[in-house]
N, C-alpha and C positions, 0 to 999 in steps of 0.2 A: 733381524729375523731369528727366532729361536732355533737352535741346532737340534739334531735328532735326539741327543741325550736329554735335553730339556723337555722335549715333547713326550718322551717315554716317562720321565720323572713326573710329569704333570698327570699322567694316567696311572701311576703306580699305586699299589695298595698302600693305605696309610701306615700299615705296620711294617712296610719294607724299609730296612735301614739303607742309608745312602750308599754304603760300600758294597751292596749286593746288587746283582743284575735283576734277579727276580725272587719271588718267595720260595721257589723250589731250592735255589742255591742257598738262600738264608736258612731254610729248614735243614738242609744237609749239613751245613756248617754247625748249626746249633746241636743237632743230633750227635755229630762227631764229638763236639765238645763235651756233651753229657757222658758219652761212652768213655772218653778219656778220664773224666772225673770219676766215673764209677770204677774204672780200673784201679785208680789210686785208693778208692774206698775198699775195694776187694783186698788189695795188698795190706791195708791197715787192719781190717778184721781178720785177714788170713794170719797175720802175725800173732794176734790174740788167740786164734784157734790153735796154732802150733804150740804156743806157750801152755795153753790148757792141756793139750794132749801129752806134752812132755811131762808135766806134773802128774797127770792122771796115770801115765804109764809107770811113774816113779812111786806113786802111792795109791795103787788100785783099791786096796781095802778101805783106806780112809776116804777116798773120793766116792766109793760106793756107799759107805755109811752116811756121808754128808748128803749125797743126792737123795737119800731116803727122807731127808728133812724138807725137800722141796714140796710145794703145794701142787701136787700132780694134776688135780682137776683144774686149777687155775691156768697152768701151762697148756693143758689140752684145750681149754676154752679159748685162750688167746690164739692158739694155732688155728682153730676153726674160724675165729673172728678175722684174722689176717688173710686167710685163704679166701674168705667171702669178700673182704675188701679188695682183693686183687681182681675178683670177678666184677665188682661194681666199677672199679677203675678201668678195666678193659672195656666195659660197656659204655663208660663215659667217653673214652677215646673214640669209640665207634659212633656215638651220638654226635660228637664234635665233627667227625669226618662227614657225617650226613647232614650237618647243619641243623640238627634237632636241638635247639637251645633249651626247650622246656625239659626234655629228658636229661640233657647234659647237667643242668642245674640240680635236678633231683638226685642224679647219680653221684655228683660231687658231694652233695650233702650227705648221702648215705655212706660214701667212702670216709668222709671226715667223722661221721658219727661212730663208725666202726673203729676208727683210729682212736677216738676218745674212749671208747669202751676198753680197748686194749690197755691204754694208759691207766684207766681206772682199776682194772684187774691187777695190773702190775703194782700200782700204789697199795692195793690190798696186800699183795704178797710182801712188799717191803715192810709194811706195818706189822705183818705176822712175824717176819724175821727179826724185827726190832723188839717185839714183845718177848720172843723166845731167846733173846740175847745172842743172835747169830750174826750181828753186825761186827766185823773185825775191829779190834781195838782192845782197850783195857778191860771192858766189860764183857768180852766174848766168852760164851759158855758152850760146852759141848760134852755130852755124856760119852763115856767110853775112853779108850786109850789113844784116840786120834786127835786130841785137842789142837796141837800145832798144825798138823796136816789139814784138818778140817777148816782151820782159819784161812789156809791158802785157798782151799776150794771156794769159800764164801767171798774171799777177796776177789777172785777171778769172776765169780758169779755177779757181784755188784758192779765191777768194772765193765764186764761185757754187756750185761742187760741194761746197765745205766747208760752206756754209750748208745746202745740200740734205742733206748727210750728217747734219748736226745735227738737221734736221727728221726724218730717218729714225730717228735714235736716240730722239727724243721720241716718235715714232709707236710704236716698239717698247716704250717704257715704258708707253704707253697700252694697247697690246695685252696687256702683262703683267698690268695691272690687270683688263682684260676677261677674261683667261684665269682669273685668280683668282676673279673674281665668278662665272664660268661653273662652275668646279669647286665652289664653295660653294653653288651653286644660286640665287644672287641674280638671275641672268639667267633669265627665264622667257618663255613665249609672251606673257604679258601685259606683261612688262617687258623688251622686246627693244631699246628705244630706245638704250641706251648702246652696243650693238654697231652699230646703224645710224649713229649720230652719229660714233663712232670710225671707222667705215668711210669716211665722207665725208672725214675728215682723211687716212686712208691713201691714198685715191684721189687726193686733191690732191697729196700728195707724189709719187705715181707720175706724175701728169700733168706736174708741173714737170720731171721727168727727161725725159719725152717731148719737151719743148721744148729742154732742155739738150743732149741727145744730138746732134741735127742741127746746132745752132748751133756746138758746140765740136768735133765730130768729123767732120761730113760736108760742110758748106757750104764750097765753094771748094777741095776737095781735088783736083779735076780741073785746077785752074788751074796748080798748081805742076809 
């Protein structure tokens, strides 16, 4: 005769892992895990932000001059794109919680499309910096007296935005998996936690850019 645990397992949701009592407990554990991961990411980007601010305070004139070389309209456009993608992601989470699979699929597609637009604009910016010889290295060029300090600025720019772009690519990969699960019907009203947790990561990537944009594009532009 089957015991109580076996009876419960027989009626459990197919997405429930064996070491959790129910989907709620599994969701709480997964959410906690994502928040712990995001804290490590915050520490990682926080170290880069501190490094940038230290150098900027050391060479304010050079960093101001270098920031004038940024493609301001591209940075502004990308900011608007990511803010909009956060909205579509939040709506996708809501659609998953309501069990509205059709809306969920379209909202995930919209979120991914906006992420691709962001990467396309960033690729345009990188191409522009390459043409203008602003890529740090032997061929680096910069008019004015701040050649060495400007190269530090652009080194930090490419490291910070490059790592952010890498995180965006990873986020798009996660969204692709969520889209596939949504199409297959794995995501349901009872099992919407993967969308919720993926949304946390997407919002984190967006928030990092909200800090990068003023630091790299806006602060000190009026000085030069």
